[in-house]
C-alpha positions in Angstrom: 111.1 84.5 99.4 110.0 85.5 95.7 110.1 88.8 94.1 109.0 90.1 90.9 109.3 93.6 89.2 107.8 95.0 86.0 107.4 98.6 84.7 104.4 99.8 82.7 104.2 103.2 80.9 100.8 104.7 80.9 100.0 107.6 79.2 97.9 109.5 81.9 99.1 112.0 84.7 100.5 110.8 87.7 97.7 111.5 90.1 95.1 109.8 87.8 97.2 106.8 87.8 97.9 106.8 91.3 94.1 107.4 92.1 93.1 104.2 90.2 95.8 101.9 92.0 94.6 103.3 95.4 90.9 102.9 94.7 90.7 99.1 95.9 87.2 99.1 95.5 87.6 99.7 91.4 89.9 96.9 91.0 87.2 94.7 89.9 86.6 97.1 87.0 89.9 96.8 85.5 91.8 93.9 86.9 91.6 90.9 84.5 89.6 87.8 85.7 92.1 85.5 84.0 94.7 85.1 86.8 94.2 84.4 90.3 92.1 87.8 91.2 88.6 88.1 92.3 87.7 91.1 93.9 88.9 93.4 96.5 87.1 95.6 98.9 88.1 98.1 101.6 87.2 97.6 105.1 87.9 100.8 106.6 85.6 103.6 105.9 86.6 106.9 103.9 89.4 107.4 101.3 92.2 104.8 101.4 95.3 106.1 103.5 98.2 104.4 105.3 97.2 101.7 107.6 93.5 101.3 105.7 92.5 97.9 105.7 91.1 95.6 103.0 90.3 92.1 101.9 91.5 90.7 98.6 89.7 87.7 97.2 91.7 85.2 94.9 91.6 81.8 93.8 93.9 80.7 96.7 91.4 82.3 99.2 91.0 85.6 100.6 94.1 87.6 101.9 93.5 90.2 104.4 95.8 93.2 104.0 96.5 96.7 104.8 97.9 99.9 103.1 101.8 99.8 104.4 102.9 103.0 102.9 101.0 106.1 101.2 102.7 108.8 99.7 100.5 110.2 96.9 101.0 110.2 94.1 104.1 108.7 94.0 104.0 105.4 96.3 101.8 103.0 97.7 102.5 99.8 99.1 100.0 97.2 100.3 100.8 94.1 102.8 98.5 91.2 102.8 98.5 87.6 104.4 96.6 84.5 103.4 95.4 82.3 105.9 93.9 78.9 105.5 91.8 77.2 108.4 93.1 80.3 110.6 96.8 79.7 109.9 98.9 82.1 108.0 100.3 80.6 104.8 101.6 83.2 102.5 102.4 86.7 103.1 102.7 89.2 100.0 103.8 92.8 99.7 102.8 94.7 96.6 104.7 98.3 95.8 103.8 100.5 93.5 106.0 103.4 92.6 105.1 105.9 90.1 107.3 108.6 88.3 106.1 111.4 86.0 107.7 110.7 82.7 107.4 112.1 79.3 103.7 113.3 79.6 102.5 110.3 81.3 103.5 107.9 84.4 105.7 105.0 84.4 104.5 102.4 87.0 107.0 100.4 89.1 105.5 97.4 90.5 107.5 95.4 92.6 105.9 92.1 94.4 107.3 89.9 97.0 106.0 87.1 98.5 106.9 84.5 101.3 105.4 81.2 102.0 105.0 80.0 105.6 105.4 76.4 106.9 104.8 73.8 104.0 103.8 76.8 101.7 107.7 77.6 101.5 107.8 74.4 99.3 105.6 76.1 96.7 107.6 79.2 96.3 108.9 78.2 93.0 105.7 77.5 91.7 104.3 80.7 93.1 106.9 82.8 91.7 105.9 81.6 88.2 102.4 82.3 89.0 103.3 85.5 90.4 105.1 86.8 87.4 101.8 86.4 85.0 99.8 87.9 87.7 102.1 91.0 87.6 101.9 91.4 83.9 98.3 90.9 83.6 97.6 93.6 86.6 99.7 96.4 85.0 98.5 95.4 81.3 95.1 95.9 82.7 95.9 99.1 84.6 96.9 100.5 81.1 94.2 99.2 79.2 91.5 100.3 81.7 92.8 103.8 80.6 93.0 103.2 76.9 89.5 102.2 76.7 88.5 105.6 78.4 90.3 107.5 75.2 
């Protein structure tokens, strides 16, 4: 299993930051395209909540995911699985914990991934990829608010 953790301060209220992280269909508007992300869309109708289902298309394939934890505006956790030829090859858990601080919000982002089968051998490489992807994600989130200023 691999694990990455990163923090980012965003000069916006906690509710505003949480809403953007929970709005899966808006990811394409702020998530950088320089990494593995391409597009995400919810498949459950209505607002995102615990057990909402989505897909997350990336350069390695399309993950099928669900919202595992939803505690607005403090925490949201996504769990997703990548399948190749119908077989699960990678599981990922993406957790965002938010804390109101100094008039803004500190986002603590923790990502964990586990390779299945032969993909376990790829975990060291995936750890390096994940580290860059986590940084790009939080930087993109912060910059999306800065562009609005």
